[in-house]
A tleap script that builds the chain and sets N, CA, C and O, in Angstrom:
source leaprc.protein.ff14SB
mol = sequence {
  NCYS ILE ARG ASN CYS LYS GLY LEU ILE THR
  ALA ARG PHE HIE GLY MET VAL LEU GLY ILE
  ASN TYR GLY LYS GLU VAL TYR PRO VAL ILE
  TYR SER ASP LYS THR THR GLN VAL LEU ARG
  ASP ILE GLU PHE THR GLY ALA TYR ALA LYS
  ILE ALA GLU LEU ASP THR ILE THR ALA GLU
  GLU MET PHE ARG GLN MET GLU SER GLY TYR
  GLN VAL ARG GLU ASP ARG ASN PRO GLN GLU
  GLN PHE LYS ILE LEU ASP GLU ILE LEU CARG
}
set mol.1.N position { -13.506 6.370 3.886 }
set mol.1.CA position { -13.187 6.776 2.535 }
set mol.1.C position { -12.300 5.723 1.850 }
set mol.1.O position { -12.550 5.347 0.704 }
set mol.2.N position { -11.277 5.258 2.550 }
set mol.2.CA position { -10.375 4.254 1.982 }
set mol.2.C position { -11.129 2.948 1.737 }
set mol.2.O position { -10.912 2.277 0.728 }
set mol.3.N position { -12.001 2.600 2.651 }
set mol.3.CA position { -12.768 1.366 2.528 }
set mol.3.C position { -13.615 1.361 1.253 }
set mol.3.O position { -13.877 0.298 0.689 }
set mol.4.N position { -14.043 2.543 0.794 }
set mol.4.CA position { -14.933 2.639 -0.358 }
set mol.4.C position { -14.229 2.888 -1.687 }
set mol.4.O position { -14.889 2.899 -2.726 }
set mol.5.N position { -12.918 3.088 -1.691 }
set mol.5.CA position { -12.228 3.371 -2.951 }
set mol.5.C position { -11.756 2.077 -3.610 }
set mol.5.O position { -11.666 1.032 -2.965 }
set mol.6.N position { -11.460 2.164 -4.892 }
set mol.6.CA position { -10.945 1.002 -5.625 }
set mol.6.C position { -9.481 0.759 -5.284 }
set mol.6.O position { -9.063 -0.385 -5.109 }
set mol.7.N position { -8.701 1.835 -5.188 }
set mol.7.CA position { -7.288 1.692 -4.909 }
set mol.7.C position { -6.672 3.019 -4.522 }
set mol.7.O position { -7.315 4.067 -4.579 }
set mol.8.N position { -5.408 2.949 -4.126 }
set mol.8.CA position { -4.703 4.138 -3.667 }
set mol.8.C position { -3.304 4.212 -4.251 }
set mol.8.O position { -2.562 3.230 -4.248 }
set mol.9.N position { -2.958 5.370 -4.744 }
set mol.9.CA position { -1.556 5.702 -4.984 }
set mol.9.C position { -1.231 6.622 -3.825 }
set mol.9.O position { -1.754 7.733 -3.740 }
set mol.10.N position { -0.368 6.162 -2.933 }
set mol.10.CA position { -0.185 6.883 -1.680 }
set mol.10.C position { 1.272 7.022 -1.274 }
set mol.10.O position { 2.047 6.067 -1.331 }
set mol.11.N position { 1.620 8.219 -0.869 }
set mol.11.CA position { 2.952 8.469 -0.316 }
set mol.11.C position { 2.903 8.460 1.206 }
set mol.11.O position { 3.942 8.576 1.857 }
set mol.12.N position { 1.739 8.327 1.768 }
set mol.12.CA position { 1.591 8.318 3.219 }
set mol.12.C position { 1.634 6.891 3.738 }
set mol.12.O position { 0.944 6.013 3.220 }
set mol.13.N position { 2.440 6.665 4.754 }
set mol.13.CA position { 2.623 5.342 5.333 }
set mol.13.C position { 1.299 4.726 5.767 }
set mol.13.O position { 1.002 3.580 5.432 }
set mol.14.N position { 0.510 5.487 6.511 }
set mol.14.CA position { -0.739 4.930 7.028 }
set mol.14.C position { -1.783 4.731 5.926 }
set mol.14.O position { -2.647 3.862 6.047 }
set mol.15.N position { -1.714 5.518 4.866 }
set mol.15.CA position { -2.583 5.280 3.722 }
set mol.15.C position { -2.278 3.930 3.092 }
set mol.15.O position { -3.190 3.193 2.717 }
set mol.16.N position { -1.004 3.610 2.979 }
set mol.16.CA position { -0.591 2.324 2.432 }
set mol.16.C position { -1.069 1.182 3.327 }
set mol.16.O position { -1.645 0.208 2.842 }
set mol.17.N position { -0.834 1.303 4.606 }
set mol.17.CA position { -1.208 0.248 5.544 }
set mol.17.C position { -2.715 0.036 5.549 }
set mol.17.O position { -3.182 -1.102 5.510 }
set mol.18.N position { -3.476 1.117 5.597 }
set mol.18.CA position { -4.935 0.981 5.611 }
set mol.18.C position { -5.456 0.435 4.278 }
set mol.18.O position { -6.409 -0.344 4.257 }
set mol.19.N position { -4.837 0.840 3.174 }
set mol.19.CA position { -5.228 0.287 1.878 }
set mol.19.C position { -5.015 -1.213 1.826 }
set mol.19.O position { -5.882 -1.942 1.344 }
set mol.20.N position { -3.883 -1.683 2.312 }
set mol.20.CA position { -3.615 -3.121 2.366 }
set mol.20.C position { -4.600 -3.790 3.318 }
set mol.20.O position { -5.128 -4.864 3.029 }
set mol.21.N position { -4.840 -3.146 4.453 }
set mol.21.CA position { -5.769 -3.681 5.443 }
set mol.21.C position { -7.152 -3.929 4.845 }
set mol.21.O position { -7.787 -4.938 5.153 }
set mol.22.N position { -7.617 -3.027 4.002 }
set mol.22.CA position { -8.929 -3.156 3.391 }
set mol.22.C position { -8.899 -3.944 2.078 }
set mol.22.O position { -9.923 -4.067 1.405 }
set mol.23.N position { -7.737 -4.473 1.716 }
set mol.23.CA position { -7.637 -5.286 0.511 }
set mol.23.C position { -7.771 -4.492 -0.777 }
set mol.23.O position { -8.223 -5.025 -1.790 }
set mol.24.N position { -7.383 -3.225 -0.749 }
set mol.24.CA position { -7.482 -2.359 -1.921 }
set mol.24.C position { -6.238 -2.479 -2.788 }
set mol.24.O position { -5.183 -2.910 -2.324 }
set mol.25.N position { -6.373 -2.093 -4.049 }
set mol.25.CA position { -5.200 -1.957 -4.901 }
set mol.25.C position { -4.353 -0.836 -4.302 }
set mol.25.O position { -4.875 0.228 -3.967 }
set mol.26.N position { -3.057 -1.071 -4.168 }
set mol.26.CA position { -2.176 -0.098 -3.515 }
set mol.26.C position { -0.912 0.078 -4.345 }
set mol.26.O position { -0.301 -0.892 -4.795 }
set mol.27.N position { -0.537 1.335 -4.537 }
set mol.27.CA position { 0.730 1.661 -5.187 }
set mol.27.C position { 1.468 2.624 -4.264 }
set mol.27.O position { 1.206 3.827 -4.291 }
set mol.28.N position { 2.392 2.110 -3.443 }
set mol.28.CA position { 3.132 2.979 -2.523 }
set mol.28.C position { 4.155 3.854 -3.253 }
set mol.28.O position { 4.869 3.391 -4.142 }
set mol.29.N position { 4.205 5.107 -2.864 }
set mol.29.CA position { 5.254 6.023 -3.295 }
set mol.29.C position { 6.121 6.240 -2.051 }
set mol.29.O position { 5.687 6.851 -1.074 }
set mol.30.N position { 7.335 5.735 -2.107 }
set mol.30.CA position { 8.181 5.640 -0.919 }
set mol.30.C position { 9.074 6.858 -0.761 }
set mol.30.O position { 9.803 7.240 -1.676 }
set mol.31.N position { 9.000 7.459 0.418 }
set mol.31.CA position { 9.875 8.583 0.723 }
set mol.31.C position { 10.748 8.325 1.943 }
set mol.31.O position { 11.588 9.156 2.288 }
set mol.32.N position { 10.559 7.174 2.607 }
set mol.32.CA position { 11.395 6.876 3.770 }
set mol.32.C position { 11.683 5.379 3.855 }
set mol.32.O position { 10.953 4.555 3.304 }
set mol.33.N position { 12.752 5.055 4.549 }
set mol.33.CA position { 13.123 3.656 4.744 }
set mol.33.C position { 12.072 2.902 5.541 }
set mol.33.O position { 11.951 1.685 5.403 }
set mol.34.N position { 11.310 3.603 6.374 }
set mol.34.CA position { 10.272 2.969 7.184 }
set mol.34.C position { 9.284 2.203 6.283 }
set mol.34.O position { 8.934 1.058 6.568 }
set mol.35.N position { 8.851 2.836 5.218 }
set mol.35.CA position { 7.903 2.205 4.309 }
set mol.35.C position { 8.538 1.005 3.615 }
set mol.35.O position { 7.918 -0.053 3.515 }
set mol.36.N position { 9.756 1.162 3.141 }
set mol.36.CA position { 10.468 0.063 2.490 }
set mol.36.C position { 10.614 -1.124 3.432 }
set mol.36.O position { 10.412 -2.268 3.025 }
set mol.37.N position { 10.960 -0.864 4.673 }
set mol.37.CA position { 11.136 -1.943 5.649 }
set mol.37.C position { 9.835 -2.687 5.903 }
set mol.37.O position { 9.837 -3.913 6.019 }
set mol.38.N position { 8.730 -1.967 5.991 }
set mol.38.CA position { 7.434 -2.618 6.208 }
set mol.38.C position { 7.067 -3.462 4.994 }
set mol.38.O position { 6.605 -4.592 5.147 }
set mol.39.N position { 7.264 -2.930 3.787 }
set mol.39.CA position { 6.953 -3.702 2.582 }
set mol.39.C position { 7.765 -4.993 2.537 }
set mol.39.O position { 7.245 -6.041 2.154 }
set mol.40.N position { 9.025 -4.922 2.922 }
set mol.40.CA position { 9.864 -6.126 2.970 }
set mol.40.C position { 9.351 -7.087 4.043 }
set mol.40.O position { 9.276 -8.296 3.822 }
set mol.41.N position { 9.003 -6.538 5.199 }
set mol.41.CA position { 8.562 -7.359 6.326 }
set mol.41.C position { 7.297 -8.140 5.999 }
set mol.41.O position { 7.164 -9.294 6.405 }
set mol.42.N position { 6.368 -7.530 5.274 }
set mol.42.CA position { 5.119 -8.218 4.937 }
set mol.42.C position { 5.219 -8.957 3.598 }
set mol.42.O position { 4.245 -9.546 3.128 }
set mol.43.N position { 6.411 -8.915 2.993 }
set mol.43.CA position { 6.686 -9.568 1.713 }
set mol.43.C position { 5.711 -9.116 0.627 }
set mol.43.O position { 5.136 -9.933 -0.093 }
set mol.44.N position { 5.539 -7.812 0.526 }
set mol.44.CA position { 4.684 -7.177 -0.474 }
set mol.44.C position { 5.234 -7.475 -1.858 }
set mol.44.O position { 6.414 -7.242 -2.119 }
set mol.45.N position { 4.383 -7.992 -2.759 }
set mol.45.CA position { 4.839 -8.380 -4.097 }
set mol.45.C position { 4.443 -7.376 -5.180 }
set mol.45.O position { 4.760 -7.577 -6.352 }
set mol.46.N position { 3.759 -6.305 -4.804 }
set mol.46.CA position { 3.291 -5.337 -5.796 }
set mol.46.C position { 4.357 -4.340 -6.203 }
set mol.46.O position { 5.476 -4.336 -5.690 }
set mol.47.N position { 3.971 -3.500 -7.138 }
set mol.47.CA position { 4.872 -2.458 -7.630 }
set mol.47.C position { 4.834 -1.251 -6.699 }
set mol.47.O position { 3.860 -1.030 -5.980 }
set mol.48.N position { 5.901 -0.485 -6.728 }
set mol.48.CA position { 5.992 0.770 -5.977 }
set mol.48.C position { 7.083 1.617 -6.608 }
set mol.48.O position { 7.859 1.142 -7.437 }
set mol.49.N position { 7.128 2.874 -6.205 }
set mol.49.CA position { 8.170 3.776 -6.713 }
set mol.49.C position { 8.731 4.600 -5.563 }
set mol.49.O position { 8.030 4.914 -4.600 }
set mol.50.N position { 9.986 4.937 -5.682 }
set mol.50.CA position { 10.579 5.875 -4.730 }
set mol.50.C position { 10.242 7.283 -5.199 }
set mol.50.O position { 10.184 7.546 -6.400 }
set mol.51.N position { 10.026 8.167 -4.269 }
set mol.51.CA position { 9.593 9.522 -4.605 }
set mol.51.C position { 10.592 10.223 -5.524 }
set mol.51.O position { 10.199 11.040 -6.357 }
set mol.52.N position { 11.862 9.915 -5.379 }
set mol.52.CA position { 12.892 10.536 -6.220 }
set mol.52.C position { 12.829 10.039 -7.668 }
set mol.52.O position { 13.432 10.643 -8.555 }
set mol.53.N position { 12.110 8.956 -7.908 }
set mol.53.CA position { 12.021 8.375 -9.248 }
set mol.53.C position { 10.707 8.693 -9.959 }
set mol.53.O position { 10.454 8.168 -11.043 }
set mol.54.N position { 9.877 9.535 -9.374 }
set mol.54.CA position { 8.555 9.798 -9.950 }
set mol.54.C position { 8.620 10.413 -11.342 }
set mol.54.O position { 7.674 10.281 -12.118 }
set mol.55.N position { 9.707 11.075 -11.664 }
set mol.55.CA position { 9.804 11.673 -12.998 }
set mol.55.C position { 10.079 10.635 -14.087 }
set mol.55.O position { 10.121 10.972 -15.270 }
set mol.56.N position { 10.268 9.372 -13.689 }
set mol.56.CA position { 10.537 8.324 -14.673 }
set mol.56.C position { 9.329 7.422 -14.934 }
set mol.56.O position { 9.429 6.461 -15.697 }
set mol.57.N position { 8.206 7.719 -14.315 }
set mol.57.CA position { 7.020 6.881 -14.472 }
set mol.57.C position { 5.788 7.765 -14.657 }
set mol.57.O position { 5.665 8.819 -14.033 }
set mol.58.N position { 4.893 7.322 -15.513 }
set mol.58.CA position { 3.669 8.088 -15.744 }
set mol.58.C position { 2.570 7.604 -14.804 }
set mol.58.O position { 2.650 6.511 -14.243 }
set mol.59.N position { 1.557 8.427 -14.644 }
set mol.59.CA position { 0.404 8.042 -13.831 }
set mol.59.C position { -0.264 6.802 -14.424 }
set mol.59.O position { -0.702 5.918 -13.687 }
set mol.60.N position { -0.342 6.738 -15.744 }
set mol.60.CA position { -0.947 5.578 -16.399 }
set mol.60.C position { -0.195 4.295 -16.051 }
set mol.60.O position { -0.807 3.255 -15.808 }
set mol.61.N position { 1.128 4.377 -16.029 }
set mol.61.CA position { 1.940 3.211 -15.678 }
set mol.61.C position { 1.703 2.815 -14.220 }
set mol.61.O position { 1.620 1.627 -13.907 }
set mol.62.N position { 1.595 3.796 -13.336 }
set mol.62.CA position { 1.304 3.489 -11.926 }
set mol.62.C position { -0.019 2.745 -11.804 }
set mol.62.O position { -0.108 1.733 -11.108 }
set mol.63.N position { -1.055 3.253 -12.489 }
set mol.63.CA position { -2.368 2.603 -12.427 }
set mol.63.C position { -2.296 1.185 -12.987 }
set mol.63.O position { -2.874 0.262 -12.414 }
set mol.64.N position { -1.594 1.009 -14.099 }
set mol.64.CA position { -1.468 -0.321 -14.703 }
set mol.64.C position { -0.773 -1.288 -13.752 }
set mol.64.O position { -1.215 -2.422 -13.567 }
set mol.65.N position { 0.317 -0.826 -13.154 }
set mol.65.CA position { 1.054 -1.682 -12.222 }
set mol.65.C position { 0.215 -1.972 -10.973 }
set mol.65.O position { 0.218 -3.092 -10.462 }
set mol.66.N position { -0.491 -0.969 -10.497 }
set mol.66.CA position { -1.317 -1.134 -9.307 }
set mol.66.C position { -2.412 -2.174 -9.555 }
set mol.66.O position { -2.711 -2.988 -8.681 }
set mol.67.N position { -2.999 -2.140 -10.734 }
set mol.67.CA position { -4.077 -3.069 -11.064 }
set mol.67.C position { -3.588 -4.501 -11.232 }
set mol.67.O position { -4.396 -5.429 -11.262 }
set mol.68.N position { -2.277 -4.692 -11.342 }
set mol.68.CA position { -1.718 -6.046 -11.447 }
set mol.68.C position { -1.831 -6.810 -10.141 }
set mol.68.O position { -1.678 -8.031 -10.110 }
set mol.69.N position { -2.102 -6.083 -9.060 }
set mol.69.CA position { -2.303 -6.722 -7.769 }
set mol.69.C position { -1.016 -6.928 -6.985 }
set mol.69.O position { 0.073 -6.549 -7.418 }
set mol.70.N position { -1.175 -7.532 -5.839 }
set mol.70.CA position { -0.052 -7.814 -4.947 }
set mol.70.C position { -0.483 -8.887 -3.963 }
set mol.70.O position { -1.665 -9.208 -3.840 }
set mol.71.N position { 0.485 -9.423 -3.280 }
set mol.71.CA position { 0.228 -10.335 -2.169 }
set mol.71.C position { 1.098 -9.894 -1.007 }
set mol.71.O position { 2.135 -9.259 -1.194 }
set mol.72.N position { 0.661 -10.237 0.189 }
set mol.72.CA position { 1.465 -10.012 1.381 }
set mol.72.C position { 1.505 -11.317 2.168 }
set mol.72.O position { 0.616 -12.161 2.054 }
set mol.73.N position { 2.528 -11.455 2.944 }
set mol.73.CA position { 2.656 -12.642 3.784 }
set mol.73.C position { 1.497 -12.650 4.775 }
set mol.73.O position { 1.334 -11.703 5.544 }
set mol.74.N position { 0.704 -13.691 4.761 }
set mol.74.CA position { -0.550 -13.723 5.524 }
set mol.74.C position { -0.352 -13.471 7.014 }
set mol.74.O position { -1.127 -12.729 7.618 }
set mol.75.N position { 0.665 -14.070 7.613 }
set mol.75.CA position { 0.841 -13.886 9.055 }
set mol.75.C position { 1.441 -12.528 9.404 }
set mol.75.O position { 1.615 -12.213 10.581 }
set mol.76.N position { 1.759 -11.723 8.393 }
set mol.76.CA position { 2.268 -10.365 8.607 }
set mol.76.C position { 1.285 -9.322 8.100 }
set mol.76.O position { 1.609 -8.135 8.061 }
set mol.77.N position { 0.101 -9.743 7.715 }
set mol.77.CA position { -0.892 -8.830 7.159 }
set mol.77.C position { -1.240 -7.747 8.165 }
set mol.77.O position { -1.562 -8.054 9.313 }
set mol.78.N position { -1.182 -6.489 7.760 }
set mol.78.CA position { -1.517 -5.397 8.675 }
set mol.78.C position { -2.955 -5.481 9.182 }
set mol.78.O position { -3.304 -4.839 10.172 }
set mol.79.N position { -3.785 -6.268 8.506 }
set mol.79.CA position { -5.177 -6.387 8.938 }
set mol.79.C position { -5.244 -6.853 10.386 }
set mol.79.O position { -6.065 -6.353 11.155 }
set mol.80.N position { -4.412 -7.783 10.763 }
set mol.80.CA position { -4.405 -8.267 12.143 }
set mol.80.C position { -3.923 -7.187 13.102 }
set mol.80.O position { -4.445 -7.055 14.209 }
set mol.81.N position { -2.932 -6.421 12.680 }
set mol.81.CA position { -2.376 -5.387 13.533 }
set mol.81.C position { -3.343 -4.235 13.740 }
set mol.81.O position { -3.286 -3.552 14.762 }
set mol.82.N position { -4.229 -4.012 12.779 }
set mol.82.CA position { -5.144 -2.878 12.840 }
set mol.82.C position { -6.587 -3.292 13.114 }
set mol.82.O position { -7.508 -2.500 12.916 }
set mol.83.N position { -6.787 -4.527 13.568 }
set mol.83.CA position { -8.141 -5.030 13.804 }
set mol.83.C position { -8.893 -4.153 14.818 }
set mol.83.O position { -10.061 -3.829 14.603 }
set mol.84.N position { -8.243 -3.773 15.903 }
set mol.84.CA position { -8.895 -2.947 16.927 }
set mol.84.C position { -9.194 -1.564 16.380 }
set mol.84.O position { -10.275 -1.032 16.628 }
set mol.85.N position { -8.264 -0.964 15.639 }
set mol.85.CA position { -8.514 0.346 15.032 }
set mol.85.C position { -9.709 0.282 14.083 }
set mol.85.O position { -10.538 1.191 14.059 }
set mol.86.N position { -9.792 -0.783 13.311 }
set mol.86.CA position { -10.906 -0.942 12.385 }
set mol.86.C position { -12.235 -0.992 13.138 }
set mol.86.O position { -13.218 -0.389 12.707 }
set mol.87.N position { -12.263 -1.702 14.251 }
set mol.87.CA position { -13.489 -1.785 15.052 }
set mol.87.C position { -13.882 -0.411 15.592 }
set mol.87.O position { -15.066 -0.074 15.616 }
set mol.88.N position { -12.910 0.376 16.020 }
set mol.88.CA position { -13.181 1.722 16.537 }
set mol.88.C position { -13.720 2.625 15.443 }
set mol.88.O position { -14.654 3.394 15.671 }
set mol.89.N position { -13.133 2.536 14.250 }
set mol.89.CA position { -13.540 3.407 13.150 }
set mol.89.C position { -14.923 3.066 12.589 }
set mol.89.O position { -15.572 3.908 11.968 }
set mol.90.N position { -15.357 1.859 12.806 }
set mol.90.CA position { -16.695 1.473 12.312 }
set mol.90.C position { -17.698 2.056 13.238 }
set mol.90.O position { -18.900 1.876 13.040 }
savepdb mol mol.pdb
quit
């Protein structure tokens, strides 16, 4: 399902990771430090919001920011970490 979508607005950690893995537009909604730490570790350049701040942003703004794209540090790309999982799921 994730492989076939255009992008994801996701509050789930694994949804974010799989979206990045498949090269999809991703807009993380952060509810834990775990997600923030991973985004820092992979040097994610895209937009995101903390769950406590959702009342300050509209869905339209999320989509606009998500469509602006992002980059991640290539040697930290989750694609390498999830290569075996991807093979199993296919």
